[in-house]
A tleap script that builds the chain and sets N, CA, C and O, in Angstrom:
source leaprc.protein.ff14SB
mol = sequence {
  NMET ALA ARG THR ASP PRO GLN VAL ASN PHE
  ARG ILE PRO ALA GLU LEU LYS ASP LYS LEU
  ASP GLU ALA ALA LYS ASN ASN GLY ARG THR
  LEU THR ALA GLU LEU ILE LEU ARG LEU GLU
  THR THR PHE GLU LEU ASP SER LEU PRO GLU
  PRO THR ASN PRO LYS ASN ILE THR ASP PRO
  GLU LYS LEU GLU ALA TRP ALA LYS SER ILE
  LEU ASN GLU LEU LEU LYS LEU LYS ASP ILE
  ASN ASN ARG VAL GLU ARG LEU GLU GLY ASN
  VAL GLU GLN LEU GLU ALA ASN ASN TYR ASP
  ILE GLU ASN ARG LEU ASN SER LEU ASP GLY
  ARG GLY TYR GLU CPRO
}
set mol.1.N position { 116.609 78.391 104.427 }
set mol.1.CA position { 116.465 77.328 103.850 }
set mol.1.C position { 117.258 76.696 104.446 }
set mol.1.O position { 118.234 77.367 104.780 }
set mol.2.N position { 117.293 75.228 104.869 }
set mol.2.CA position { 118.460 74.284 105.315 }
set mol.2.C position { 118.757 73.382 104.244 }
set mol.2.O position { 117.973 72.830 103.471 }
set mol.3.N position { 120.187 73.302 104.321 }
set mol.3.CA position { 121.047 72.261 103.524 }
set mol.3.C position { 120.152 70.985 103.292 }
set mol.3.O position { 120.041 70.444 102.192 }
set mol.4.N position { 119.531 70.566 104.432 }
set mol.4.CA position { 118.478 69.192 104.236 }
set mol.4.C position { 117.332 69.311 103.240 }
set mol.4.O position { 116.947 68.384 102.528 }
set mol.5.N position { 116.799 70.597 103.259 }
set mol.5.CA position { 115.583 70.674 102.337 }
set mol.5.C position { 116.111 69.986 101.002 }
set mol.5.O position { 117.226 70.187 100.520 }
set mol.6.N position { 114.993 69.019 100.403 }
set mol.6.CA position { 115.130 68.554 98.860 }
set mol.6.C position { 115.710 69.518 98.050 }
set mol.6.O position { 115.635 70.734 98.226 }
set mol.7.N position { 116.327 68.904 97.100 }
set mol.7.CA position { 117.222 69.703 95.894 }
set mol.7.C position { 116.292 69.207 94.617 }
set mol.7.O position { 116.069 68.001 94.505 }
set mol.8.N position { 115.764 70.117 93.678 }
set mol.8.CA position { 114.977 69.972 92.729 }
set mol.8.C position { 115.741 70.476 91.697 }
set mol.8.O position { 116.329 71.554 91.782 }
set mol.9.N position { 115.772 69.638 90.561 }
set mol.9.CA position { 116.369 69.770 89.237 }
set mol.9.C position { 115.469 69.798 88.243 }
set mol.9.O position { 114.681 68.874 88.046 }
set mol.10.N position { 115.521 70.909 87.514 }
set mol.10.CA position { 114.342 70.834 86.277 }
set mol.10.C position { 114.661 71.871 84.836 }
set mol.10.O position { 115.366 72.871 84.972 }
set mol.11.N position { 114.284 71.640 83.983 }
set mol.11.CA position { 114.839 72.370 82.764 }
set mol.11.C position { 113.540 73.348 82.859 }
set mol.11.O position { 112.435 73.085 83.333 }
set mol.12.N position { 113.995 74.530 82.279 }
set mol.12.CA position { 113.130 75.475 82.069 }
set mol.12.C position { 113.657 76.238 80.738 }
set mol.12.O position { 114.800 76.181 80.285 }
set mol.13.N position { 112.579 76.951 80.226 }
set mol.13.CA position { 113.013 77.867 78.771 }
set mol.13.C position { 114.087 78.871 79.063 }
set mol.13.O position { 114.017 79.505 80.116 }
set mol.14.N position { 115.084 79.073 78.217 }
set mol.14.CA position { 115.959 80.214 78.685 }
set mol.14.C position { 115.258 81.764 78.799 }
set mol.14.O position { 115.969 82.644 79.287 }
set mol.15.N position { 114.185 82.038 78.457 }
set mol.15.CA position { 113.645 83.134 78.460 }
set mol.15.C position { 113.131 83.289 79.802 }
set mol.15.O position { 113.114 84.395 80.341 }
set mol.16.N position { 112.690 82.185 80.401 }
set mol.16.CA position { 111.955 82.421 81.706 }
set mol.16.C position { 112.963 82.415 82.835 }
set mol.16.O position { 112.819 82.917 83.950 }
set mol.17.N position { 114.098 81.704 82.316 }
set mol.17.CA position { 114.956 81.565 83.468 }
set mol.17.C position { 115.591 83.359 83.558 }
set mol.17.O position { 115.822 83.938 84.619 }
set mol.18.N position { 115.742 83.871 82.381 }
set mol.18.CA position { 116.539 85.140 82.354 }
set mol.18.C position { 115.285 86.261 83.059 }
set mol.18.O position { 115.655 87.327 83.552 }
set mol.19.N position { 114.001 85.922 83.035 }
set mol.19.CA position { 113.121 86.584 83.505 }
set mol.19.C position { 113.110 86.487 85.236 }
set mol.19.O position { 112.918 87.410 86.027 }
set mol.20.N position { 113.378 85.080 85.519 }
set mol.20.CA position { 113.269 84.828 87.095 }
set mol.20.C position { 114.646 85.462 87.710 }
set mol.20.O position { 114.607 86.011 88.811 }
set mol.21.N position { 115.921 85.367 86.933 }
set mol.21.CA position { 116.983 86.137 87.038 }
set mol.21.C position { 116.789 87.553 87.428 }
set mol.21.O position { 117.287 88.066 88.430 }
set mol.22.N position { 116.038 88.141 86.574 }
set mol.22.CA position { 115.804 89.786 86.477 }
set mol.22.C position { 115.041 90.012 87.662 }
set mol.22.O position { 115.347 91.001 88.328 }
set mol.23.N position { 113.950 89.162 88.117 }
set mol.23.CA position { 113.042 89.580 88.931 }
set mol.23.C position { 113.943 89.383 90.376 }
set mol.23.O position { 113.837 90.135 91.344 }
set mol.24.N position { 114.696 88.403 90.309 }
set mol.24.CA position { 115.096 87.951 91.589 }
set mol.24.C position { 116.331 89.113 91.803 }
set mol.24.O position { 116.562 89.558 92.927 }
set mol.25.N position { 116.999 89.499 90.755 }
set mol.25.CA position { 117.806 90.657 91.026 }
set mol.25.C position { 117.163 92.041 91.495 }
set mol.25.O position { 117.741 92.690 92.367 }
set mol.26.N position { 115.891 92.532 90.889 }
set mol.26.CA position { 115.294 93.562 91.100 }
set mol.26.C position { 114.470 93.551 92.499 }
set mol.26.O position { 114.004 94.546 93.054 }
set mol.27.N position { 114.397 92.274 92.924 }
set mol.27.CA position { 113.615 92.224 94.192 }
set mol.27.C position { 114.768 91.856 95.424 }
set mol.27.O position { 114.377 91.629 96.569 }
set mol.28.N position { 115.861 91.831 95.154 }
set mol.28.CA position { 116.766 91.886 96.137 }
set mol.28.C position { 117.115 90.326 96.815 }
set mol.28.O position { 117.591 90.122 97.932 }
set mol.29.N position { 116.729 89.308 95.792 }
set mol.29.CA position { 116.768 88.006 96.445 }
set mol.29.C position { 117.453 87.072 95.708 }
set mol.29.O position { 117.885 87.419 94.609 }
set mol.30.N position { 117.664 85.772 96.165 }
set mol.30.CA position { 118.665 84.805 95.367 }
set mol.30.C position { 117.446 84.465 94.333 }
set mol.30.O position { 116.277 84.801 94.523 }
set mol.31.N position { 117.952 83.704 93.156 }
set mol.31.CA position { 117.363 82.933 92.363 }
set mol.31.C position { 116.122 81.986 93.212 }
set mol.31.O position { 114.894 82.040 93.136 }
set mol.32.N position { 117.041 81.119 94.033 }
set mol.32.CA position { 116.038 80.195 94.831 }
set mol.32.C position { 115.023 80.663 95.512 }
set mol.32.O position { 113.919 80.118 95.510 }
set mol.33.N position { 115.315 81.765 96.186 }
set mol.33.CA position { 114.342 82.656 97.262 }
set mol.33.C position { 113.123 82.933 96.235 }
set mol.33.O position { 111.965 82.579 96.457 }
set mol.34.N position { 113.582 83.659 95.010 }
set mol.34.CA position { 112.492 84.137 94.438 }
set mol.34.C position { 111.631 83.009 93.922 }
set mol.34.O position { 110.405 83.110 93.950 }
set mol.35.N position { 112.348 81.743 93.367 }
set mol.35.CA position { 111.494 80.535 92.882 }
set mol.35.C position { 110.342 80.390 93.850 }
set mol.35.O position { 109.144 80.444 93.576 }
set mol.36.N position { 110.926 80.189 95.069 }
set mol.36.CA position { 110.098 79.560 96.244 }
set mol.36.C position { 109.111 80.619 96.448 }
set mol.36.O position { 107.954 80.216 96.334 }
set mol.37.N position { 109.269 82.087 96.767 }
set mol.37.CA position { 108.478 83.030 96.756 }
set mol.37.C position { 106.958 82.755 95.598 }
set mol.37.O position { 105.773 82.639 95.913 }
set mol.38.N position { 107.504 82.729 94.449 }
set mol.38.CA position { 106.729 82.580 93.337 }
set mol.38.C position { 105.903 81.103 93.580 }
set mol.38.O position { 104.678 81.201 93.642 }
set mol.39.N position { 106.321 80.148 93.679 }
set mol.39.CA position { 105.628 79.062 93.774 }
set mol.39.C position { 104.521 79.330 94.944 }
set mol.39.O position { 103.303 79.224 94.795 }
set mol.40.N position { 105.105 79.647 95.967 }
set mol.40.CA position { 104.133 79.630 97.314 }
set mol.40.C position { 103.059 80.668 97.041 }
set mol.40.O position { 101.953 80.490 97.552 }
set mol.41.N position { 103.294 81.808 96.232 }
set mol.41.CA position { 102.091 82.436 96.019 }
set mol.41.C position { 101.230 81.908 95.260 }
set mol.41.O position { 100.040 82.020 95.553 }
set mol.42.N position { 101.714 81.066 93.874 }
set mol.42.CA position { 100.656 80.237 93.385 }
set mol.42.C position { 99.484 79.520 94.129 }
set mol.42.O position { 98.285 79.611 93.866 }
set mol.43.N position { 100.137 78.720 95.203 }
set mol.43.CA position { 99.386 77.881 96.003 }
set mol.43.C position { 98.440 78.777 97.165 }
set mol.43.O position { 97.482 78.359 97.815 }
set mol.44.N position { 98.981 79.971 97.179 }
set mol.44.CA position { 97.805 80.865 98.195 }
set mol.44.C position { 96.871 81.315 97.143 }
set mol.44.O position { 95.672 81.451 97.384 }
set mol.45.N position { 97.425 81.567 95.895 }
set mol.45.CA position { 96.023 82.057 94.879 }
set mol.45.C position { 95.127 80.916 94.504 }
set mol.45.O position { 94.009 81.119 94.030 }
set mol.46.N position { 95.652 79.618 94.731 }
set mol.46.CA position { 94.574 78.514 94.426 }
set mol.46.C position { 93.488 78.261 95.511 }
set mol.46.O position { 92.543 77.490 95.345 }
set mol.47.N position { 93.747 79.078 96.786 }
set mol.47.CA position { 92.846 79.068 97.761 }
set mol.47.C position { 91.691 80.361 97.643 }
set mol.47.O position { 90.692 80.630 98.310 }
set mol.48.N position { 92.167 80.834 96.781 }
set mol.48.CA position { 90.931 82.167 96.779 }
set mol.48.C position { 89.952 81.488 95.683 }
set mol.48.O position { 90.086 80.677 94.767 }
set mol.49.N position { 88.872 82.258 96.264 }
set mol.49.CA position { 87.447 81.695 95.464 }
set mol.49.C position { 87.749 82.190 93.708 }
set mol.49.O position { 88.393 83.163 93.317 }
set mol.50.N position { 87.198 81.383 93.077 }
set mol.50.CA position { 87.273 81.692 91.585 }
set mol.50.C position { 86.390 82.818 91.340 }
set mol.50.O position { 85.322 83.031 91.916 }
set mol.51.N position { 86.959 83.554 90.390 }
set mol.51.CA position { 86.126 84.918 90.015 }
set mol.51.C position { 84.920 84.376 89.521 }
set mol.51.O position { 84.966 83.400 88.773 }
set mol.52.N position { 83.889 84.869 89.833 }
set mol.52.CA position { 82.153 84.369 89.152 }
set mol.52.C position { 81.550 85.340 89.443 }
set mol.52.O position { 81.770 86.252 90.240 }
set mol.53.N position { 80.457 85.039 88.497 }
set mol.53.CA position { 79.238 86.105 88.344 }
set mol.53.C position { 78.408 85.657 89.201 }
set mol.53.O position { 77.934 84.530 89.062 }
set mol.54.N position { 78.068 86.482 90.275 }
set mol.54.CA position { 77.178 86.289 91.557 }
set mol.54.C position { 75.600 85.773 91.123 }
set mol.54.O position { 74.841 85.255 91.941 }
set mol.55.N position { 75.312 85.966 89.950 }
set mol.55.CA position { 74.075 85.720 89.448 }
set mol.55.C position { 73.909 84.365 89.235 }
set mol.55.O position { 72.779 83.876 89.210 }
set mol.56.N position { 75.211 83.504 89.030 }
set mol.56.CA position { 75.171 82.374 88.669 }
set mol.56.C position { 75.334 81.283 90.030 }
set mol.56.O position { 75.284 80.053 90.017 }
set mol.57.N position { 75.515 82.082 91.020 }
set mol.57.CA position { 75.405 81.544 92.570 }
set mol.57.C position { 74.091 81.217 93.084 }
set mol.57.O position { 73.434 82.240 93.274 }
set mol.58.N position { 73.350 79.921 93.438 }
set mol.58.CA position { 72.213 79.958 93.715 }
set mol.58.C position { 71.981 79.543 95.133 }
set mol.58.O position { 70.866 79.771 95.603 }
set mol.59.N position { 72.979 78.904 95.949 }
set mol.59.CA position { 73.018 78.921 97.091 }
set mol.59.C position { 73.199 79.993 97.951 }
set mol.59.O position { 74.158 80.711 97.668 }
set mol.60.N position { 72.440 80.351 99.075 }
set mol.60.CA position { 72.925 81.595 99.578 }
set mol.60.C position { 73.911 81.667 100.531 }
set mol.60.O position { 74.314 82.750 100.955 }
set mol.61.N position { 74.407 80.430 100.966 }
set mol.61.CA position { 75.750 80.489 101.705 }
set mol.61.C position { 76.848 80.803 100.890 }
set mol.61.O position { 77.708 81.589 101.286 }
set mol.62.N position { 76.908 80.214 99.688 }
set mol.62.CA position { 78.174 80.513 98.904 }
set mol.62.C position { 77.986 81.690 98.534 }
set mol.62.O position { 79.056 82.297 98.559 }
set mol.63.N position { 76.768 82.600 98.049 }
set mol.63.CA position { 76.733 83.820 97.658 }
set mol.63.C position { 77.366 84.807 99.035 }
set mol.63.O position { 78.201 85.706 98.939 }
set mol.64.N position { 76.912 84.486 99.876 }
set mol.64.CA position { 77.260 85.034 101.095 }
set mol.64.C position { 78.794 85.197 101.101 }
set mol.64.O position { 79.361 86.271 100.904 }
set mol.65.N position { 79.579 83.695 101.416 }
set mol.65.CA position { 80.759 83.710 101.276 }
set mol.65.C position { 81.638 84.199 100.103 }
set mol.65.O position { 82.838 84.470 100.119 }
set mol.66.N position { 80.873 84.240 99.216 }
set mol.66.CA position { 81.700 84.989 97.776 }
set mol.66.C position { 81.688 86.587 98.366 }
set mol.66.O position { 82.719 87.240 98.527 }
set mol.67.N position { 80.566 86.996 98.602 }
set mol.67.CA position { 80.469 88.422 98.812 }
set mol.67.C position { 81.332 88.892 100.244 }
set mol.67.O position { 81.575 90.079 100.462 }
set mol.68.N position { 81.648 88.063 100.946 }
set mol.68.CA position { 82.712 88.185 101.820 }
set mol.68.C position { 83.979 88.226 101.477 }
set mol.68.O position { 84.735 89.072 101.953 }
set mol.69.N position { 84.380 87.294 100.586 }
set mol.69.CA position { 85.843 87.451 100.087 }
set mol.69.C position { 85.767 88.585 99.307 }
set mol.69.O position { 86.675 89.415 99.362 }
set mol.70.N position { 84.956 88.716 98.697 }
set mol.70.CA position { 85.117 90.415 97.941 }
set mol.70.C position { 85.576 91.397 98.564 }
set mol.70.O position { 86.609 91.999 98.270 }
set mol.71.N position { 84.662 91.691 99.696 }
set mol.71.CA position { 84.662 92.883 100.850 }
set mol.71.C position { 86.016 92.463 101.317 }
set mol.71.O position { 86.737 93.436 101.538 }
set mol.72.N position { 86.517 91.426 101.511 }
set mol.72.CA position { 87.654 91.324 102.230 }
set mol.72.C position { 89.019 91.714 101.458 }
set mol.72.O position { 90.001 92.178 102.038 }
set mol.73.N position { 88.944 91.460 100.061 }
set mol.73.CA position { 89.713 91.827 98.918 }
set mol.73.C position { 89.748 93.364 98.981 }
set mol.73.O position { 90.781 94.023 98.867 }
set mol.74.N position { 88.810 93.748 99.129 }
set mol.74.CA position { 88.449 95.376 98.910 }
set mol.74.C position { 89.113 96.133 99.892 }
set mol.74.O position { 89.858 97.082 99.649 }
set mol.75.N position { 88.743 95.562 101.348 }
set mol.75.CA position { 89.378 96.130 102.560 }
set mol.75.C position { 90.820 96.089 102.351 }
set mol.75.O position { 91.505 97.075 102.626 }
set mol.76.N position { 91.408 94.850 101.811 }
set mol.76.CA position { 92.862 94.917 101.861 }
set mol.76.C position { 93.542 95.873 100.847 }
set mol.76.O position { 94.692 96.282 101.004 }
set mol.77.N position { 92.762 96.198 99.810 }
set mol.77.CA position { 93.118 96.900 98.729 }
set mol.77.C position { 92.996 98.590 99.249 }
set mol.77.O position { 93.722 99.469 98.786 }
set mol.78.N position { 92.036 98.805 100.192 }
set mol.78.CA position { 91.779 99.875 100.677 }
set mol.78.C position { 93.130 100.115 101.586 }
set mol.78.O position { 93.740 101.184 101.579 }
set mol.79.N position { 93.399 99.304 102.141 }
set mol.79.CA position { 94.391 99.488 103.500 }
set mol.79.C position { 95.624 99.663 102.573 }
set mol.79.O position { 96.412 100.495 103.023 }
set mol.80.N position { 95.971 99.143 101.485 }
set mol.80.CA position { 97.009 99.403 100.762 }
set mol.80.C position { 97.132 100.486 100.101 }
set mol.80.O position { 98.251 100.966 99.922 }
set mol.81.N position { 95.886 101.137 99.561 }
set mol.81.CA position { 95.887 102.500 99.106 }
set mol.81.C position { 96.411 103.342 100.242 }
set mol.81.O position { 97.465 103.928 99.998 }
set mol.82.N position { 95.955 103.493 101.269 }
set mol.82.CA position { 95.981 104.143 102.453 }
set mol.82.C position { 97.598 104.220 102.695 }
set mol.82.O position { 98.257 105.259 102.704 }
set mol.83.N position { 98.055 102.986 102.874 }
set mol.83.CA position { 99.460 103.023 102.895 }
set mol.83.C position { 100.497 103.931 102.140 }
set mol.83.O position { 101.351 104.757 102.463 }
set mol.84.N position { 99.908 103.263 100.729 }
set mol.84.CA position { 100.755 104.038 99.611 }
set mol.84.C position { 100.414 105.652 99.813 }
set mol.84.O position { 101.438 106.320 99.668 }
set mol.85.N position { 99.541 106.243 100.033 }
set mol.85.CA position { 99.379 107.644 100.218 }
set mol.85.C position { 100.171 107.983 101.315 }
set mol.85.O position { 100.993 108.883 101.142 }
set mol.86.N position { 100.071 107.297 102.721 }
set mol.86.CA position { 100.899 107.988 103.670 }
set mol.86.C position { 102.082 107.548 103.033 }
set mol.86.O position { 102.593 108.651 102.843 }
set mol.87.N position { 102.804 106.819 102.614 }
set mol.87.CA position { 104.200 106.773 102.075 }
set mol.87.C position { 104.642 107.933 100.948 }
set mol.87.O position { 105.699 108.561 100.998 }
set mol.88.N position { 103.669 108.075 99.982 }
set mol.88.CA position { 104.018 109.028 99.095 }
set mol.88.C position { 104.059 110.441 99.913 }
set mol.88.O position { 104.941 111.251 99.628 }
set mol.89.N position { 103.048 110.749 100.985 }
set mol.89.CA position { 103.405 111.794 101.771 }
set mol.89.C position { 104.628 111.874 102.474 }
set mol.89.O position { 105.237 112.941 102.400 }
set mol.90.N position { 105.115 110.929 103.158 }
set mol.90.CA position { 106.235 110.976 103.794 }
set mol.90.C position { 107.316 111.220 102.788 }
set mol.90.O position { 108.328 111.818 103.154 }
set mol.91.N position { 107.183 110.788 101.487 }
set mol.91.CA position { 108.501 110.934 100.562 }
set mol.91.C position { 108.491 112.627 100.379 }
set mol.91.O position { 109.466 113.359 100.548 }
set mol.92.N position { 107.202 113.018 100.010 }
set mol.92.CA position { 106.908 114.423 99.722 }
set mol.92.C position { 107.823 115.408 100.844 }
set mol.92.O position { 108.709 116.228 100.603 }
set mol.93.N position { 107.239 114.978 102.133 }
set mol.93.CA position { 107.942 115.489 103.105 }
set mol.93.C position { 109.545 115.608 103.413 }
set mol.93.O position { 110.016 116.544 104.058 }
set mol.94.N position { 110.254 114.633 102.916 }
set mol.94.CA position { 111.556 114.133 102.989 }
set mol.94.C position { 112.071 114.982 101.895 }
set mol.94.O position { 113.047 115.720 102.030 }
set mol.95.N position { 111.373 114.854 100.783 }
set mol.95.CA position { 112.304 115.842 99.886 }
set mol.95.C position { 112.323 117.059 99.916 }
set mol.95.O position { 113.220 117.681 99.346 }
set mol.96.N position { 111.050 117.844 100.786 }
set mol.96.CA position { 111.067 119.016 101.272 }
set mol.96.C position { 112.246 119.402 102.147 }
set mol.96.O position { 112.912 120.424 101.985 }
set mol.97.N position { 112.480 118.317 103.265 }
set mol.97.CA position { 113.467 118.619 104.059 }
set mol.97.C position { 114.877 118.629 103.330 }
set mol.97.O position { 115.751 119.411 103.706 }
set mol.98.N position { 115.063 117.830 102.379 }
set mol.98.CA position { 116.365 117.900 101.728 }
set mol.98.C position { 116.458 118.827 100.843 }
set mol.98.O position { 117.551 119.073 100.332 }
set mol.99.N position { 115.490 119.415 100.548 }
set mol.99.CA position { 115.586 120.659 99.964 }
set mol.99.C position { 116.164 121.965 100.466 }
set mol.99.O position { 116.844 122.866 99.976 }
set mol.100.N position { 115.553 121.670 101.785 }
set mol.100.CA position { 115.595 123.103 102.701 }
set mol.100.C position { 117.221 122.795 103.357 }
set mol.100.O position { 117.942 123.780 103.515 }
set mol.101.N position { 117.729 121.485 103.705 }
set mol.101.CA position { 118.731 121.225 103.886 }
set mol.101.C position { 119.915 121.728 102.965 }
set mol.101.O position { 120.960 122.276 103.315 }
set mol.102.N position { 119.514 121.427 101.805 }
set mol.102.CA position { 120.503 121.588 100.645 }
set mol.102.C position { 120.607 123.153 101.016 }
set mol.102.O position { 121.659 123.620 101.454 }
set mol.103.N position { 119.391 123.977 100.802 }
set mol.103.CA position { 119.689 125.417 100.877 }
set mol.103.C position { 120.309 126.050 101.923 }
set mol.103.O position { 120.906 127.118 101.792 }
set mol.104.N position { 120.186 125.368 103.097 }
set mol.104.CA position { 121.041 125.908 104.439 }
set mol.104.C position { 122.611 125.720 104.410 }
set mol.104.O position { 123.455 126.438 104.945 }
set mol.105.N position { 122.833 124.363 103.511 }
set mol.105.CA position { 124.372 124.269 103.475 }
set mol.105.C position { 124.630 124.936 102.435 }
set mol.105.O position { 125.680 125.520 102.701 }
set mol.106.N position { 124.271 125.244 101.274 }
set mol.106.CA position { 124.541 126.279 100.432 }
set mol.106.C position { 124.715 127.575 100.914 }
set mol.106.O position { 125.656 128.289 100.566 }
set mol.107.N position { 123.881 127.896 101.672 }
set mol.107.CA position { 124.141 129.410 102.456 }
set mol.107.C position { 125.333 129.388 103.455 }
set mol.107.O position { 125.933 130.399 103.819 }
set mol.108.N position { 125.526 128.493 103.737 }
set mol.108.CA position { 126.788 128.225 104.969 }
set mol.108.C position { 127.992 128.070 104.281 }
set mol.108.O position { 129.018 128.556 104.758 }
set mol.109.N position { 128.011 127.357 103.050 }
set mol.109.CA position { 129.044 127.321 102.164 }
set mol.109.C position { 129.601 128.581 101.671 }
set mol.109.O position { 130.817 128.777 101.658 }
set mol.110.N position { 128.528 129.658 101.163 }
set mol.110.CA position { 128.854 131.120 101.103 }
set mol.110.C position { 129.595 131.784 102.335 }
set mol.110.O position { 130.518 132.560 102.090 }
set mol.111.N position { 129.299 131.565 103.426 }
set mol.111.CA position { 129.713 132.290 104.535 }
set mol.111.C position { 131.232 131.883 104.915 }
set mol.111.O position { 131.911 132.543 105.700 }
set mol.112.N position { 131.617 130.875 104.351 }
set mol.112.CA position { 133.138 130.184 104.676 }
set mol.112.C position { 133.068 129.196 105.519 }
set mol.112.O position { 134.087 128.574 105.822 }
set mol.113.N position { 131.754 128.866 106.076 }
set mol.113.CA position { 131.721 127.429 106.783 }
set mol.113.C position { 132.139 126.161 105.931 }
set mol.113.O position { 131.723 125.927 104.796 }
set mol.114.N position { 132.872 125.512 106.527 }
set mol.114.CA position { 133.080 124.203 105.881 }
set mol.114.C position { 132.880 122.938 106.944 }
set mol.114.O position { 133.238 122.793 108.113 }
set mol.115.N position { 132.228 122.179 106.118 }
set mol.115.CA position { 131.681 120.575 107.238 }
set mol.115.C position { 132.958 120.168 107.992 }
set mol.115.O position { 132.940 119.209 108.764 }
savepdb mol mol.pdb
quit
């Protein structure tokens, strides 16, 4: 963010400020970066279709748009789930490799080898 960007000052409850500080710390961001990301996310959410009961949609085009948006979200969730599963497998493999390396190092230590 450039120094020429507008500066905004406002009051918020102390508890909310503490939550924002903690979130920024946990996410490795500055407080400003955390605030910007959270505000931008709310605008992205505004563009999503409202959760609706499809029985209440009478316009076929709106129903189709609703179904497509739901399908899109399901596909995104499936993709995220696949990524998580791959990452979990990678972590398991790394842990197994680490265990193997530690055993080899311990074996070498017992033979008088020094790093």
